[in-house]
N, C-alpha and C positions, 0 to 999 in steps of 0.2 A: 153256852148260852150266856147272854149278857144279864139275864134275869136270874141271879143266884141269891139265895138267902144265906148270907155269911155272918149273921148276927149271933149264931149259937156260940156260947162261951168256949166250947172245945175248939171250934174252928178259929175263933179269935186268938186263942192261946197258941194254936199251931202257926198262925201267921206271925205272931210276935216271936216265937222261937225260931221260925224260919229266917226272919229278918236278922236275928242275932247271929245265927250260924253263917249267913251270907256275909255279914259284917266282919266276922272272924276269919273268913276264907281268903286265901291269896289267889285261889283259882276255883272257877266254877265250870263244870263240864256238863254239857247237855247232850244226851244221847236219846234219840227217839222222841224228842219234844220240840214242837215248832213254835212255841210261844204265841199261840193264836190271839187275835184281838179280843176274843171273849174272856180271856184270862187277864183282865185289866188289873186285878188285885195282885196277881203274881208279878206282872210287869212293874207295878208300883213298888212292891217290896224290893225287887231287884234294882230299880233305878234309885231308890232311896238308900239301899244298903251297900251297893257295890262302891268301892273306892276307885279313884282314878287309876290306881296301880293294879287293880284286880285284873287277872287274866281270865278270859272266857274262851273256852273251846267248845265249838258246836260241831257235832258229828252229823252230817247230812248225807244220807245215802243217795239222794237224787241230785245233789248239787243245785238245789233249788234257789232261785232268786227270791222267793217268798221268805225262805229262812233268813237270807241276808237282810231283807227289809225288816222282818220282825225283830231280829236281834240287833240290827245296826245302831239303834239309838241308845243302847245300854252302856256301851263303852267304846273307847278307841282301841282297846286291846283285845280284839276278837280274832280268833283263828278258826277257820272253817276247815274241816277234814271231810273229804268225800270218801266215804267208806261205810260198810255195814258194821254193826256192832260185832258180829261174829268174826269178820275179817280183822278188826282192830284187836280183839281179844287174842287172836292167834298170831298177831304180829308183835313180837317182843320189842322191836325197835320203836314202833308207834306207841305201844303201851308205856314204855320207859319215858319216851318224850312227853307224853301227855301227863303222866302221873308224877314224874320226878322234877321236871323243870319248873 
């Protein structure tokens, strides 16, 4: 929903801490999250906190164009992986590629 009350101090602190963690990250991996339009606050945190060199990996089981549209504006360094979470976890080569590189 676009109508969220995010003014509670605990939620505000979570957003501040999330932004700090994203700024410190070299890579951000999304599994099972489509970055919907309704999450404008999350999108704002990501756009403000990701650096030009941040790598983004998006796991999309459906190979959905909506995923590509939703994530496309965040960075030039986005890699999409068409797979389920279960398949990735059981594939050592993919896990190593995602987590190590």
